Every structure is written in C-alpha cells, then in structure tokens.
N, C-alpha and C positions, 0 to 999 in steps of 0.2 A: 512604347506606342508613337511609329510616325506622324508628325503631325504634317500638315497637307501646306505645300511650299507654296509662294503664291508666284507668278508667273514672272518670268524675268523682261520679257517683252509685252511694251505697251501696247495692246491691239488698238484702242483711237487714236495715238501717236501714228499708228504706221496709216492708218486710214486717212488721216487727213493730209498726210503725205501723200499719199498716191492719186487721192484727190486733187491738189494744187498742180495747176500747169507747169511744165518748166519754163520759164521765160528765155530767147535771145539777149544774149549781154551786148548785143550791137546795136538790137535797134527797139528792142522791148517788147515784142510780141509774142504771142505763142509759140511754144515750137510740137510738130508736127512730125507723128513716128507713124514710118510709114514699112512696110516690107518688101525691098527687092528682088530680085530671082533675075539671076545671072543668067547669059546662054547654054550654062553648063550645069543649070538648074541648083546650081545653090542659092541660099536665104538668109538674107542678111536684115535686121532693121536700120532704118536710117532715119536720121532726124534731119528734117529741110526748115529752112528758114534764111533768109537773105539772099538765096541767091547758092546757097552753099553747099 
C-alpha cells in the first residue's frame, strides 16, 4: 500500500516570508511594489524606494 507522503513545501514558512516586508538596502525603509503601464500598454511590476 502507498503511504501518504509529507508535503515538501512548508506552507507556514512561505506565508511568513510573504508577510515580511521587503526592506531597502540603502535607506532601510519598506519597498513599495506598483504596477507601471507603458504607453504601448505593456505592464510591469516596479519596486520603488529612495528615488530609484
């Protein structure tokens, strides 16, 4: 009989990493993620902090 295989992904650890905010290496503030749409209609996610 086949035994149940334990999940290889730790769901609690993944949720914790997702909840943790990304911190800027230069100033130490939270990095904002926004969607930018170009004039041609192409969408991309941008990380904004420190005027970069």
